[in-house]
Each structure stands twice: as C-alpha cells, then as structure tokens.
C-alpha positions as CSV (number, residue, x, y, z in Angstrom):
1,X,37.2,87.7,90.9
2,X,38.7,84.4,92.4
3,X,41.1,82.6,90.3
4,X,41.9,79.2,90.9
5,X,45.6,78.1,90.7
6,X,44.5,74.4,90.8
7,X,43.2,74.6,87.5
8,X,39.5,74.1,88.8
9,X,36.4,76.0,88.2
10,X,36.6,79.9,89.3
11,X,34.4,82.7,91.1
12,X,33.6,84.8,88.2
13,X,29.7,85.3,87.8
14,X,27.1,87.3,89.6
15,X,23.8,86.3,89.9
16,X,22.5,88.1,86.8
17,X,24.9,86.3,84.4
18,X,23.9,82.9,85.9
19,X,20.0,84.0,85.4
20,X,20.9,84.6,82.2
21,X,22.9,81.7,81.2
22,X,19.4,79.4,82.3
23,X,17.2,82.5,80.5
24,X,16.7,80.2,77.9
25,X,14.9,77.7,79.7
26,X,11.5,79.1,78.3
27,X,12.3,78.0,75.1
28,X,12.4,74.2,76.5
29,X,8.9,74.4,75.9
30,X,8.9,74.5,72.0
31,X,9.8,70.6,71.5
32,X,6.8,69.5,73.3
33,X,4.1,72.1,72.1
34,X,2.5,69.8,69.4
35,X,3.1,66.5,71.5
36,X,2.0,67.5,74.8
37,X,-1.0,69.5,73.0
38,X,-1.8,66.6,71.1
39,X,-3.2,64.7,74.2
40,X,-4.6,67.1,76.5
41,X,-5.2,70.2,73.7
42,X,-6.0,73.6,76.0
43,X,-5.5,71.7,79.3
44,X,-1.8,71.8,78.4
45,X,-2.0,75.7,79.3
46,X,-2.4,74.6,83.3
47,X,-0.2,72.0,82.9
48,X,2.6,73.7,81.9
49,X,1.8,77.1,84.4
50,X,1.5,74.3,87.5
51,X,4.7,72.5,86.6
52,X,6.5,76.2,86.8
53,X,4.9,76.2,90.3
54,X,6.2,72.8,91.2
55,X,9.7,74.5,90.0
56,X,9.4,77.0,92.6
57,X,8.5,74.2,95.0
58,X,11.5,72.2,94.3
59,X,13.9,75.2,94.0
60,X,13.2,76.4,97.6
61,X,14.9,73.4,98.6
62,X,17.8,73.6,96.2
63,X,18.4,77.0,96.6
64,X,18.9,76.0,99.9
65,X,21.2,72.9,99.7
66,X,23.3,74.4,97.2
67,X,24.2,77.1,99.6
68,X,24.8,75.0,102.3
69,X,27.1,72.9,100.4
70,X,29.1,75.7,98.3
71,X,31.9,73.2,97.3
72,X,29.4,71.3,95.2
73,X,28.4,71.6,91.4
74,X,24.8,72.6,91.4
75,X,22.2,69.5,92.5
76,X,24.6,66.7,90.8
77,X,27.3,67.8,92.8
78,X,25.1,67.9,96.2
79,X,23.5,64.4,95.6
80,X,27.2,63.0,95.5
81,X,28.2,65.1,98.5
82,X,24.9,64.3,100.8
83,X,25.3,60.6,99.3
84,X,29.0,60.4,99.4
85,X,31.1,57.2,101.0
86,X,31.8,57.5,104.6
87,X,35.3,56.3,106.2
88,X,35.5,52.9,106.3
89,X,33.4,52.2,103.4
90,X,34.2,50.1,100.8
91,X,35.0,52.1,97.2
92,X,31.9,50.3,96.0
93,X,29.2,51.1,98.3
94,X,25.4,51.5,97.5
95,X,25.2,54.9,99.2
96,X,28.0,55.9,97.0
97,X,26.4,54.7,93.8
98,X,22.8,56.3,94.8
99,X,24.3,60.0,94.5
100,X,26.8,58.8,91.4
101,X,23.2,57.7,89.6
102,X,21.6,60.6,90.3
103,X,24.4,63.0,89.0
104,X,24.2,60.6,85.5
105,X,20.5,61.1,85.2
106,X,20.6,64.7,85.9
107,X,23.6,65.1,83.0
108,X,21.5,62.5,80.8
109,X,18.4,65.3,81.4
110,X,20.2,67.8,80.0
111,X,22.7,66.7,78.0
112,X,20.4,66.0,75.2
113,X,19.2,69.2,75.0
114,X,21.6,69.9,72.0
115,X,20.8,66.9,69.8
116,X,16.9,67.9,70.7
117,X,17.2,71.3,69.6
118,X,19.5,70.9,66.9
119,X,16.9,68.8,65.1
120,X,14.4,71.8,66.3
121,X,16.5,73.9,64.3
122,X,16.2,71.5,61.2
123,X,12.3,71.4,61.2
124,X,11.8,75.1,61.7
125,X,14.6,75.7,58.6
126,X,12.9,73.0,56.5
127,X,9.3,74.8,57.4
128,X,10.6,78.4,56.8
129,X,12.0,77.5,53.2
130,X,9.7,74.9,52.2
131,X,12.3,72.6,51.1
132,X,10.8,68.7,50.7
133,X,13.6,66.9,51.9
134,X,13.5,63.4,52.8
135,X,15.8,60.4,53.7
136,X,19.4,61.0,54.0
137,X,18.8,64.8,52.8
138,X,17.0,65.4,56.2
139,X,19.6,63.6,58.5
140,X,22.1,65.3,56.5
141,X,20.4,68.9,57.3
142,X,20.1,67.8,60.8
143,X,23.8,66.4,61.3
144,X,25.5,69.9,59.5
145,X,23.2,71.9,61.9
146,X,24.5,69.8,65.0
147,X,28.3,69.7,63.8
148,X,27.9,73.8,63.3
149,X,26.2,74.5,66.6
150,X,28.5,72.0,68.6
151,X,32.0,73.3,67.1
152,X,30.8,76.9,68.3
153,X,29.6,76.1,71.4
154,X,32.9,74.2,72.4
155,X,35.1,77.2,71.1
156,X,33.3,80.0,72.8
157,X,32.7,77.4,76.0
158,X,36.5,76.5,76.2
159,X,37.4,80.2,76.9
160,X,35.6,80.7,80.6
161,X,32.1,80.9,82.1
162,X,32.4,84.4,81.8
163,X,32.6,84.9,78.3
164,X,30.0,82.6,78.1
165,X,27.8,84.1,80.7
166,X,28.4,87.5,78.6
167,X,27.2,85.7,75.5
168,X,24.2,84.4,77.4
169,X,23.3,87.8,78.2
170,X,23.5,89.0,74.8
171,X,21.8,86.2,73.8
172,X,19.1,86.6,76.0
173,X,18.3,90.1,75.5
174,X,18.0,89.3,71.6
175,X,16.5,85.4,72.1
176,X,13.8,86.5,74.6
177,X,11.9,89.3,72.4
178,X,11.3,87.2,69.3
179,X,9.0,84.3,71.0
180,X,7.0,87.0,73.0
181,X,6.4,89.2,69.8
182,X,5.5,86.0,67.6
183,X,3.1,85.2,70.1
184,X,1.7,88.9,70.8
185,X,1.5,89.3,67.7
186,X,-1.5,86.9,67.5
187,X,-3.1,88.4,70.0
188,X,-2.9,92.0,68.2
189,X,-3.5,91.0,64.3
190,X,-7.1,89.0,65.9
191,X,-5.2,85.4,65.1
192,X,-6.2,84.6,68.5
193,X,-9.3,82.9,69.0
194,X,-10.6,81.9,72.8
195,X,-12.7,79.6,71.8
196,X,-10.1,77.7,70.1
197,X,-9.2,76.9,73.8
198,X,-12.7,76.8,75.3
199,X,-14.3,74.7,72.9
200,X,-11.6,72.3,73.3
201,X,-10.0,72.2,77.2
202,X,-9.2,68.0,76.4
203,X,-7.9,66.4,73.3
204,X,-10.6,64.7,71.2
205,X,-11.9,61.2,73.3
206,X,-10.8,62.5,76.5
207,X,-13.0,60.8,79.1
208,X,-11.0,61.4,82.1
209,X,-10.6,57.4,82.5
210,X,-8.0,55.9,84.4
211,X,-5.9,56.1,81.5
212,X,-6.5,59.5,80.7
213,X,-5.5,60.2,83.9
214,X,-1.9,58.3,83.7
215,X,-1.5,60.4,80.6
216,X,-2.3,63.4,82.4
217,X,0.1,62.7,85.1
218,X,2.6,61.5,82.0
219,X,1.9,65.4,80.7
220,X,3.1,66.8,83.9
221,X,6.5,64.3,84.3
222,X,7.1,65.4,80.7
223,X,6.6,69.3,81.4
224,X,8.8,69.1,84.3
225,X,11.6,68.5,82.1
226,X,11.4,72.0,80.7
227,X,9.0,74.2,83.3
228,X,11.1,73.3,86.5
229,X,14.5,73.1,84.5
230,X,15.5,76.3,85.9
231,X,17.0,75.0,88.5
232,X,19.9,75.5,86.1
233,X,20.9,78.7,87.4
234,X,21.9,77.0,90.7
235,X,24.4,74.7,89.0
236,X,26.8,77.2,88.9
237,X,27.2,77.3,92.8
238,X,31.0,77.2,93.2
239,X,31.5,80.0,90.2
240,X,29.0,82.5,91.8
241,X,30.9,85.1,93.8
242,X,28.3,85.3,96.5
243,X,26.5,81.9,96.5
244,X,24.5,83.0,99.4
245,X,22.6,85.8,97.8
246,X,23.1,85.1,94.0
247,X,22.1,81.2,93.9
248,X,18.7,82.6,95.0
249,X,18.4,86.2,93.0
250,X,19.4,83.8,89.6
251,X,16.8,81.2,90.7
252,X,13.6,83.0,91.4
253,X,14.8,85.6,89.1
254,X,14.6,83.2,86.4
255,X,11.7,81.3,88.0
256,X,8.9,84.5,87.3
257,X,10.1,84.9,84.0
258,X,9.4,81.1,83.4
259,X,6.0,81.4,84.7
260,X,5.0,84.1,82.8
261,X,6.4,82.8,79.8
262,X,5.0,79.3,80.2
263,X,1.6,80.5,80.5
264,X,2.0,83.0,77.9
265,X,3.3,80.9,75.1
266,X,1.3,77.9,75.9
267,X,-2.0,80.3,76.0
268,X,-1.0,81.9,72.4
269,X,-0.4,79.0,70.7
270,X,-3.3,76.7,71.5
271,X,-5.5,80.2,70.9
272,X,-4.3,80.5,67.4
273,X,-3.8,77.2,65.5
274,X,-6.7,74.7,65.3
275,X,-5.8,70.9,64.9
276,X,-4.9,70.8,61.5
277,X,-3.1,73.8,61.4
278,X,-0.9,72.1,64.4
279,X,-0.7,68.9,62.9
280,X,0.7,70.5,59.5
281,X,3.2,72.9,61.7
282,X,4.1,69.7,64.1
283,X,7.5,70.3,66.0
284,X,7.6,73.8,64.2
285,X,4.6,75.3,66.1
286,X,5.5,79.1,65.7
287,X,6.1,79.3,62.0
288,X,2.5,79.5,60.8
289,X,1.9,82.0,63.6
290,X,5.0,83.9,62.6
291,X,3.8,83.6,59.1
292,X,0.5,85.3,59.7
293,X,1.6,88.1,61.8
294,X,4.4,89.2,59.6
295,X,4.4,87.6,56.4
296,X,6.8,87.2,54.1
297,X,10.4,88.9,54.8
298,X,9.0,89.5,58.3
299,X,8.5,86.2,59.1
300,X,12.2,85.3,58.1
301,X,13.5,87.8,60.6
302,X,11.1,86.8,63.6
303,X,12.2,83.1,62.8
304,X,15.8,83.9,62.4
305,X,16.0,85.3,65.8
306,X,14.0,82.6,67.2
307,X,16.7,80.1,66.3
308,X,19.3,82.2,68.1
309,X,17.4,81.7,71.2
310,X,17.3,78.0,70.8
311,X,21.1,78.1,70.5
312,X,21.0,79.9,73.5
313,X,19.2,77.1,75.5
314,X,21.8,74.7,73.4
315,X,24.4,76.3,75.5
316,X,22.9,76.2,78.8
317,X,22.5,72.1,78.1
318,X,26.1,72.3,77.2
319,X,27.4,74.1,79.6
320,X,25.7,72.7,82.2
321,X,25.8,68.9,81.2
322,X,29.5,69.2,81.1
323,X,29.8,70.6,84.4
324,X,28.0,67.4,85.6
325,X,30.4,65.0,84.1
326,X,33.2,67.1,85.8
327,X,31.8,67.0,89.0
328,X,31.3,63.1,88.9
329,X,34.9,62.9,88.2
330,X,35.8,64.7,90.8
331,X,33.8,62.7,92.8
332,X,35.7,59.5,91.6
333,X,32.3,58.5,90.2
334,X,33.7,59.0,86.4
335,X,37.4,58.6,85.0
336,X,39.5,61.1,85.8
337,X,40.0,62.4,81.8
338,X,36.3,64.0,82.5
339,X,37.8,66.5,85.2
340,X,40.6,67.6,83.1
341,X,40.4,71.5,82.9
342,X,42.3,74.0,80.8
343,X,43.8,77.3,81.5
344,X,40.4,79.0,81.8
345,X,39.0,76.5,84.6
346,X,36.7,75.1,81.6
347,X,36.1,71.0,81.6
348,X,37.3,71.0,77.8
349,X,37.4,67.2,78.2
350,X,33.8,67.0,78.9
351,X,32.3,69.4,76.7
352,X,34.4,67.0,73.9
353,X,32.0,64.5,75.2
354,X,29.2,66.3,75.7
355,X,29.4,67.1,71.7
356,X,30.2,63.9,70.2
357,X,27.5,62.4,72.3
358,X,24.6,64.5,70.9
359,X,25.9,64.2,67.5
360,X,25.6,60.1,68.0
361,X,21.9,60.7,69.4
362,X,21.0,62.9,66.2
363,X,22.4,60.4,63.8
364,X,20.8,57.3,65.4
365,X,17.4,58.9,66.1
366,X,17.5,60.8,62.9
367,X,18.8,58.0,61.0
368,X,15.8,55.8,62.4
369,X,13.1,58.7,61.7
370,X,14.5,59.9,58.7
371,X,16.1,57.2,56.5
372,X,14.1,53.4,58.5
373,X,10.8,55.1,58.4
374,X,10.2,55.1,61.9
375,X,7.8,57.6,63.9
376,X,10.9,58.7,65.7
377,X,11.7,62.2,66.1
378,X,13.8,64.5,68.7
379,X,10.3,64.0,71.0
380,X,12.0,60.4,71.1
381,X,14.7,61.7,72.9
382,X,13.3,64.5,74.9
383,X,10.9,61.3,76.5
384,X,13.9,59.5,76.9
385,X,15.8,62.5,78.8
386,X,12.8,63.5,81.1
387,X,12.9,59.8,82.4
388,X,16.6,60.6,83.8
389,X,14.9,64.2,84.8
390,X,12.4,62.5,87.3
391,X,15.1,60.0,88.8
392,X,17.4,62.9,89.2
393,X,14.9,65.0,90.6
394,X,13.5,62.2,93.1
395,X,17.4,61.4,94.4
396,X,18.0,65.4,94.9
397,X,15.1,65.9,96.6
398,X,15.8,63.2,99.2
399,X,19.2,64.9,99.3
400,X,17.7,68.1,100.9
401,X,15.6,65.9,103.1
402,X,19.1,63.9,104.4
403,X,20.8,67.1,104.9
404,X,17.7,68.4,107.3
405,X,17.8,65.2,109.3
406,X,21.5,63.8,109.2
407,X,23.5,64.8,111.7
408,X,26.2,65.0,109.5
409,X,24.7,67.6,107.6
410,X,22.1,69.7,109.8
411,X,24.2,71.9,111.5
412,X,25.7,73.5,108.4
413,X,25.7,76.9,107.8
414,X,22.7,77.9,105.2
415,X,23.0,81.4,103.9
416,X,19.4,80.8,102.4
417,X,16.8,79.0,104.0
418,X,13.5,77.3,102.6
419,X,10.4,77.6,105.2
420,X,10.0,75.9,107.9
421,X,9.3,72.6,107.7
422,X,10.1,72.3,103.9
423,X,11.5,69.0,104.4
424,X,7.9,67.2,105.1
425,X,6.8,69.0,101.6
426,X,10.0,67.8,99.6
427,X,9.3,64.4,101.1
428,X,6.4,64.3,99.4
429,X,7.6,65.7,96.0
430,X,10.1,63.0,96.1
431,X,7.4,60.5,96.2
432,X,5.4,62.0,93.6
433,X,8.5,61.8,91.2
434,X,9.3,58.0,92.0
435,X,5.8,56.4,92.0
436,X,3.5,59.0,90.2
437,X,5.6,61.1,87.5
438,X,8.3,58.2,86.5
439,X,6.0,55.3,85.8
440,X,3.3,57.2,84.1
441,X,5.9,58.9,82.0
442,X,6.9,55.4,80.6
443,X,3.3,55.1,79.6
444,X,2.9,58.4,78.0
445,X,6.1,57.5,75.9
446,X,4.8,54.2,75.1
447,X,1.3,56.0,73.8
448,X,2.9,58.9,72.6
449,X,5.8,56.8,70.2
450,X,3.8,54.1,69.4
451,X,6.4,51.7,70.8
452,X,9.2,51.1,73.3
453,X,11.8,53.3,71.6
454,X,11.7,56.2,74.1
455,X,12.1,53.7,77.1
456,X,14.7,51.6,75.4
457,X,16.6,54.6,74.9
458,X,16.4,55.9,78.4
459,X,17.1,52.6,79.7
460,X,20.2,51.9,77.8
461,X,21.6,54.9,78.6
462,X,20.7,55.1,82.0
463,X,21.6,51.8,83.2
464,X,25.2,51.8,81.1
465,X,26.4,53.5,84.1
466,X,26.4,50.8,86.1
467,X,29.2,48.9,84.6
468,X,31.0,51.9,84.4
469,X,30.8,53.3,87.6
470,X,31.8,49.4,89.3
471,X,34.7,49.5,86.8
472,X,35.7,53.4,87.9
473,X,35.8,52.1,91.5
474,X,38.4,49.6,90.5
475,X,41.6,49.9,92.0
476,X,43.1,51.2,88.5
477,X,41.2,54.3,88.4
478,X,41.8,54.6,92.4
479,X,45.3,55.0,91.5
480,X,45.2,57.5,88.3
481,X,43.5,59.8,90.4
482,X,46.6,60.3,92.6
483,X,49.3,60.7,89.4
484,X,46.5,62.4,86.6
485,X,46.8,66.4,86.3
486,X,43.7,68.0,86.3
487,X,44.6,71.1,84.5
488,X,46.4,71.6,81.1
C-alpha cells in the first residue's frame, strides 16, 4: 500500500475492489426500464445490449488513456490534462475550459445517481407496502430516504476508499443475487412468455418514421448513461496499486458482467409483464415479478435485498462524483475548497457538496411532481443527467484522439493499448455523441416528459459552470491555491 503524506489520494485498491465498486452499474437499468419500454418495448432489449457493446468500444480507448496518464483521476482528470493550459496561455483560455467543462459534465452525469435512486427506493417502498402516499407525504418519504443514505455514504466514505471498496465487495455479492433471482424466477415459474416480446417488438403506433428513428436514437443516448457507465472503474486510476494491469482487468471484468445483465434483465422483464402491468408498476418494474415469483413474505426479502443493491450504485455515484470535483479543484477549475482531503485521503468537502446537491434535486423535482402536480419524476433528473453524459463522453473521446495525434502525448508510455487504428473508430464515436445522440436525447426528453423541464434543468446546471469557471480563474483564487492546505 502506498501512503501519500501530502494528503492526496492513496494507491490502496486492486482491480477486484475497483470492479466491485463499479459492479452496481447493472442496477442503472432499473430507473429507465419503464420509460424506454414505453417507446420501443421489446426492441429495448437490443438497445441496451448494443449500448454495452458501445461501452466496450469506448472503454478500450479509456483504458489506454487512463493508464497513459496515471496521475489523472479517471476520465475527468484525463480530459483536463489533455486539454489543459500550456506555458504562456492566459488563465482563461478555451482549451482549458473544454477540459474543465468535460469534467463538470461528467460530474453531473454521475452525481444525480444519488437522487435518482433515492426516489426509486421510495417508489419501491410505496409499491412493496401498498402505502397510499400523496403530496407532502410522498416528498417526505423521498427526503427521509435520501438524508439517511447520504449520511451513511458520507460516514463510511470518509474513512477511506479501501474501506469503501470492502463494503462494495460485500454489497456486490449480496446485491447481484436478488435481481438475478427475481428475474430468473419469472422463467422458472412460467411467468415469462416470449409472445409478450415478439408480439410487440415496438410500442403501439410505431411506424419507423423519421420521428420514430429520432426517438430510437434518443433511447440509445439514454441507455448509454447506464449501459456504458462501467467506465467508472477507471476513475480510480490514481488509486490502483498497478494501474497498467488493474484498470483493464477492472473495466472488462465489469463489462462482461454488464453485457449479460442488461440482456438478461430486459429480456426477463419485458417477457414477463404486459403493458398494463408495466403501467401499474411504473418505475418499480420488478415488484410485480417478485410478487408473482415469491408471494407473501418472500417478496419482501427479495425486494429488500434489491434495495441494498440500489445502495451499492448510490455508493458508486457518490464516491465517483466527489472524486471528479476533487480532480477539478486540483486542476484549478474549481475552488480549492473541493481539493481538501482528510487524514484518510478522502475528499470530504466534495463529498459533502455531493450530498447537499442531491438532496436539493430531490426537493425540487419531488416538490414539482408530488406537490405541484407536474409529471416530473426521477426520470426528469435522469434525462438531464444523460445530456451531461453525452457531452462528457464526446469530449473524453476527443481527448483520446488528441493523445494519439498530439506530439505532446503521442510518445507517452501506454501500459495498456487499444487495437491499432482505434483512434479512427473513436473519432467516429465522438461525432455520434455530439451530432446524433445528444440532439436526439433532447427531443426524447421533451417527448417523454411532455415538456422542457429536463432540458431546462440540464442546461441550467451545465451552463452554471461557465461563470463559475471564469470566476475561479480570477487572481483571487489563483492566490488561494498557493496558500490553502489540502489536508486536515
């Protein structure tokens, strides 16, 4: 174990721990099962499976880039390094801003996982126990669940990533089992009916028109938020004991599991529930399957363990997004307050901000949907977050291409290498992110929410970084970086 006496992040994690921390990613399919299925129904099985394959294409590049830049904190750190300022550049320059904005978008892609799954856990509790909650009662449940989870995540996470990884290992073993058992139970008990898929490959009214194709591409853009998100295993690059070997093992170990899980879960769910049952269950899509398979007391045990699984993915988002803020502060793209670590090397100020930000999201969206009577749900947050993920991916992919072509980076040692010529493939994926996925996702969000709320929410949070970044580049903050300590 390598200790860092300067209070920075420590190399304490091996590939198995990194993989287990990211192994909550298959659970990211749960919030969008209902909404994506309402548009493409059985075709969504192909959408999610192909999205995991897209993850393999991108993560070959990400694995190489992260190991070539071992001092950078995952994708956000790499983008900031590649697009960072050069000697003689003014503090406020477009190259540095691009890298910083990529990191901010990536933070917004992962950070709301806490709020999204907090509200989803609330939905599952309501459905499990048959509670009749409306208005402020429902909002109170969301906030109560969220505050409890954030408190636990902060208390455990502040003790160090090694302890968090051990907890992640335990939760992964516990949580990967219930979702498999619940869905597998549909096959064993005869609930699964292939006709439910083959009779409705697409949703009612689908005509393969131009608008339908835009919606389909929007589904791909939304699906990548979950199905490609196992690149989070790379964000711990500076904390792996042997990045050259640990990063690719963690990435592709998690990727193979995700490929199986995304096909298996979507195939099982859409072959077990008809449209009426899906509409009744809403976001809590696995509850009717658990009720059919286990009945009575058994469903509570299975769904309780499923909620434990959701806590695992909350841990992934909580730890990952706090590290993004830490890396941004280290690159002088956020105030140095976010760079402060405790004696365990954990960015506790960033963790505190992540918790407060998510509780604010739950309050605002929960109030709008539960009290004000709008159609806003956790899908509102997810859609906005997915827009940030599109932009972050696009810039990070462009950063990889730059490392292959720019003389400043092209000669770097690369302990892990993608196939020869992979930069051409990634260049094409960069164009797809910006010119296909992103605009189609914007329309998908408008169509699905029947309004511009997700777009406004996403734009407001992403664009907030522009004045913040320009302010941070001012002389006052430049001086602060020279005098403010980074550890307690």
